[in-house]
N, C-alpha and C positions, 0 to 999 in steps of 0.2 A: 504494500500500500504506500501511497505517496500523497502528502498534503502540500499544496503549493499556495502560498498567500500572495495575492496580487497587490500592486501598489494602490489600487482603488479601494482596497479593503475586502474585496471578494476572495473566495477560497475555491480552489479546484481540488476535488478528492478523486484520486485514481486508484483503482483496485485491479490487480491482474489475477486472472483465474486460469487454471489449466483445464482444458475441456475434457481431459481424460478423467477428471475428478468431479467436475460439476458442469451442468448445462446452464443456459441462460436463466431458466426458471429458478434454479438453486442460487445463482449469483444474485438475482433480484431479491430472493428471500433473505439472503445474508445481509445485503445492504439495507433493506427495509427494517430488519430486526435491529441492526446496528444503530440506525437512526432512532428507533423507538427507545433503545436503551439509553442513548445520550440525552433523551428528554425525560429520563427517569420514569418511563412507562413500561409496564409489563409487555413482553413480546406478544403480538396478536397471533403469531403462529410459531410454535416451538418446532425446530427441525427434527425430523425423524431419520435415524441412521440404521433402522432395522432392515438389514439386507434380506432377512428371511421372507419379507413380503414379495421379493422378486425371485424366490427360489424356483429352480426348474422342476418340471414334472419328472416323475420316475415311472417308466423309462422316458427319456426325452423323445419328443416327436415334433416335427415341424413340416410345413408345406415347402415344396421345392421353390415356391415363389420368393422365399427369403433370399435366394440367390440372385434375385433381380434387384435387391435393395442394398445388400452388403457383400463384400468380398474380402479375402485375406489381403493384407497390405504387403506389397513388395516394393522395397525402396528402389527408386529409379537409379539406373546405372549411369545416367548423365542428365544434366538439366533439361527440362522440357523446352526451354527456349533461352536464347542469349539476350538478356535484358539490355545489353549495350548496343544491339543491332537496331536497324530501322529507326534511328533517331530516338531511341528509347520508347518506341510505341508499345512494346510488350512489357515495359516496366509497370508493376502494379502500384497504384497510388490510392490514397484515401481522400474521399470527399463526402460532404454532408449536404443534403438538399432538403427542401420541404415541398410537399405536394398539397395543393389546396383541395379541400373537400369537394369542390365543384368538379375538378378534374378527375378525382377518384370516382365520383358518381358517373361521369361521362364515360370513362373507361369501363366501368362495371356494366353500363347500359350496352356498350358496343360488344362486350364479351358475352352478353346474354341474348344476343340477337337470334340465336337458334331456338328461342322459346323456353330455355331453361335458365333460370336466374343463377348467376355465379356470384360467389362471395367476392368482396373487395380484394382479398388476398389472392384468390384465383385469377381475378381480372388483372391485378397488378403484375403477378408473375407471368401471365401471358403476354402482357405489353412489354415487359423487360426481356423475355425470351425472344420476342420478335425483333426488338430494337438491337439486341446483341447480334442476332442473325443478320440483320440489315447491315450492321457495321462490318461483319465478316465478308458479306457479299460485296461491299464497297472497297475491299482491299484484296490482298493476295490470298486470303483464306476462303475464297468462294467455294461453295458446295462441299464444305467440310462438316463433320458432325458437330452439333451444338447441343449440350446437355444442360438441363436445369433440374435442381433438386429442391425439395421443400422439407424443412424440419417439422416433424409431427411429435407433439408431446403425448406420451402414453399414460400419464397419471390418471386422468379421468376415465380413460378407456379400460384400464386394468381393474378398476374398482366397480365397473358396471355390474349390477345385480348382486353385489356382495355386502350390501348394507352400509349404513351411515358411518360406522366405525372404520371400516376399510376405506371408505371414501376420504375421511379426514386424514387417515394415516398416509394414504397415497398423496394427498394434496400437500402434505408437509414433508414428503420424502426428499432428502438432499442427495443429489448424485446426478446420474444421467439416465433419463427414461425417454430416449428419443429414437425415432425411426427416421429414415431419410429417403423416401421414395423419389424416383426421378423419371424424367422423360428424355428421349434422345431422338433428334431429327436432324436432317441435313439443313444447313443454312438456306440453301436455295428453296427447299420445300417450305420452310417457315416463312420466307419472304413472300411466297405466292399464296399462303393461307390467310384466311380472314382471322380477325382477332377472336371471333366466336369459335372458329374451328380450332384454334390453338387452345382456347379456354377449355374446350371439350377434352383435348389431350391432357391438359393439366388436371382437370377434374377426375379423369379416369385413372391416371397413375396415382393421384393423391388418395383415392378411395381404397386402394389396395392396402393402405397402412393406417386406416382409421377404425379398425375393429379390435375388440378384445382378443380375439383369436390370433390376430397378427402379432400382437405384442407378446402373447404367451408363446407363440412359435419362436419369436425373436429371442426371448429369454433362453429357451432350450437350445437354439442354434448357437448363441454366444457361449453358453455353458460348455459346449463341446469344443470350443475354440478359445477359451478364456486365456490361455497362455500365449496366444498369438495376436499381433496387432491387426485390427480390422479397419476397413475404410468403406465409405459409401461408394456404391458401384459407379456412380457418376464421376468419381475422382480416381478410379482405378486405372485410368488410361491418361494419355497426354492430350486428349481432346478438350476443346473449350467447354468448361463446366462452371456453372454458377450456382452457389447455394443461397437460397432465400430463407430467411428466418423471421418470424413475426414476433415482435416484442410489444405490440400495441396494447396488450393487456397487462403489461408490467406496471408497477406502481412507481415509475421513475419520476413522474411529475406530480401526480395528484396527492400522494401520501408521503413522499420523501422529504423529511424535515429533520435536520440534525440539531434543532433548537434555536436557529436564527432565521427561520422562515423556510418556505418551500424552495426547492432547488429551481434555478432558472432554466437549466438545460441539462440533459443527461443523454449519453450516447455510449455505444460500444466503440472499440478500436481494435483493429487487427494489425499486428506488427508488420512493418513494410517488407520484411524478408519472407513472409508467408507467401507461397506461390499459388494458393488456391483463391478463387474468386468468391467473395462473400458479400451479401446484401442483407441488411436488417431494417425492418420497418419499426418505427417507434411512435409513441403518442406525442402530439404537439403540445408544448407548454403554453401556447397562446390561443389555440383554437381547437376545440374538441373534434372538429370535423376534418382537420388536416392531419397529415402524417409527416414525421421526420424520417428521412431515408439515409442510412449510412451505407456507403459503397466502398468496396475494396476490389477494384477492377483494373485491367490494363489501361494505360493512358490512351491507347487507340480507341477502345470502346467508350471510355469516359468522354473524350473529345467529341466523338460521334453523337453521343447522347446529348451533350450540351449544344451541339449544332442543330440537331434534328428533333429534339424533344424538349426544348427549353420551356415550352408551354406547360410541360408536365413536371420537370425537375428544375426547381428554382434554387439557386445557391443560398444556403442559410447565412444570414448576417445579423448584426446587432439590431438593425431596424425591425426585423421580423420578431426577434426575441424581446424587443422593447426594453433594451438595456442601454 
């Protein structure tokens, strides 16, 4: 952890978490509880470390479909790309934007044109998948594979039908309870698809990881491989892959108070040497209908997004934060 005091009197609190030990839900639980303790208030949720609630079945059993979500991790024999080439186009950089609620509603409407309403997350993921594919088609990466993955929290799903006590225990579980289903398409195909067509693809692969049975299978699958490092299938190759994670339900803005008032802004950050592409949506501190979007993407894709989707992704600044 690091606390930095600014000349204006403000304070920046930074916490670094290892994703092998805790997911975003757990990190949010830790910071929220820390804030409550500093206000001399009892924690609203005590973390649970009972690993037994995630115990595998005996004998272990799982669907072959788990192989479409995770794979054994094999360290690369050489870098996926030379970040010094192409004027730094492949160098991964970090940027933060905000998306107005009106734009989110518009994208959701376009993604639902096939007659089936899609969630804002599904619509946003579809839009991002398409814009990344368009960036690839606009460069020398034309007609290559483009993958997108979504992080799915299994806490509420694993407690379905097991009573209120199990539900509370799962809700307070500290650790990793994630699945990462993904879709894979060639960039040229995504370029030619409508947003609603892409949204159907997103919805379909997402549904494979939203059931209790899926997470029970995943526990068993991991148990048989627990001594080996695992990776989401979307990142098991050198193809363009983007992970999308939703943090819009986290209490970063509405409840986070260390005793001197609610936080003005909160976000995640991925170290610059990480070579995987990551996007996280967060609640806005100024407008409940807006989203804050953190991005860790190659400079080439980021510049394309800013050039062709500036109506959607607007750079976060002090004026928006009202500071």
